C-alpha positions as CSV (number, residue, x, y, z in Angstrom):
1,M,74.6,71.1,106.2
2,A,71.3,71.4,103.6
3,K,73.1,73.3,101.0
4,E,75.7,70.1,100.3
5,E,72.7,67.6,100.8
6,D,70.7,69.5,98.5
7,L,73.5,69.2,95.8
8,L,74.2,65.5,96.6
9,S,70.7,65.3,96.1
10,S,70.3,67.2,92.7
11,W,73.7,65.4,91.8
12,R,72.1,62.1,91.8
13,E,69.4,63.0,89.5
14,L,71.7,64.1,86.6
15,T,73.1,61.7,83.8
16,P,76.5,60.7,84.2
17,E,77.3,63.4,80.8
18,K,76.0,66.3,82.7
19,Q,77.7,64.7,86.1
20,Q,80.9,65.7,84.4
21,K,79.9,69.1,82.9
22,V,79.2,69.6,86.7
23,L,82.6,68.6,87.5
24,E,84.3,70.7,84.4
25,Y,82.5,74.0,85.6
26,V,83.3,73.5,89.7
27,E,87.2,73.2,88.2
28,T,86.6,75.9,85.6
29,L,85.4,77.9,89.4
30,K,88.4,76.6,91.7
31,S,91.1,77.8,89.0
32,E,88.7,81.0,88.9
33,S,89.0,81.8,92.3
34,A,92.9,81.1,92.7
35,S,93.5,83.6,90.1
36,T,91.6,86.3,91.7
37,V,92.7,85.5,95.0
38,S,96.0,87.8,95.6
39,E,98.1,89.0,98.7
40,P,96.7,92.4,100.3
41,E,98.3,95.2,98.4
42,Y,101.4,96.2,100.3
43,I,101.1,100.3,101.1
44,P,104.6,101.5,101.9
45,K,104.7,104.7,104.5
46,T,108.2,105.5,104.4
47,P,110.0,107.3,101.4
48,L,112.9,104.6,102.0
49,A,110.1,102.2,101.8
50,K,108.4,103.8,98.8
51,K,111.5,103.8,96.8
52,L,111.9,100.0,97.5
53,W,108.9,99.5,96.4
54,A,108.8,101.1,93.0
55,I,112.0,99.3,92.2
56,R,110.7,96.1,93.2
57,Q,107.6,96.9,91.0
58,E,109.6,97.9,88.4
59,A,111.3,94.7,88.2
60,I,108.1,92.5,88.4
61,A,107.1,94.6,85.1
62,S,110.4,93.7,83.2
63,G,109.9,90.2,83.6
64,M,112.4,89.5,86.3
65,K,112.4,86.6,88.7
66,L,111.8,87.7,92.3
67,L,114.1,85.0,94.4
68,N,112.7,83.1,97.1
69,S,114.7,82.8,101.0
70,S,116.3,79.6,99.9
71,E,117.6,81.4,96.4
72,I,118.8,84.2,98.3
73,E,121.1,82.3,100.6
74,Q,122.3,80.6,97.7
75,E,123.1,83.1,95.5
76,L,124.7,85.0,99.2
77,A,126.8,82.2,99.6
78,E,128.3,81.8,95.8
79,R,128.9,85.5,96.0
80,R,130.8,84.6,99.3
81,G,132.6,82.1,98.3
82,G,130.7,79.9,100.4
83,Y,128.8,77.8,98.1
84,R,129.9,74.1,96.8
85,E,127.9,71.7,94.8
86,S,127.6,68.5,96.1
């Protein structure tokens, strides 16, 4: 808690303009950390998994949009004739 108290104490000593700069800097730090946080790298173990992973990586690199689970369900229903727009 000491760091938070030190930060707050220092914050109160700043002019409003410098407080604004601090807020902007914090937002920059937050966006940097959000963009650098990534999923742990998946390492396929079987030959089939390696082949499928390579195909997936090629699709992503080519700009193909991956579907989420609800989009997959909708596409399957459309292909099978069970999808109806309400």
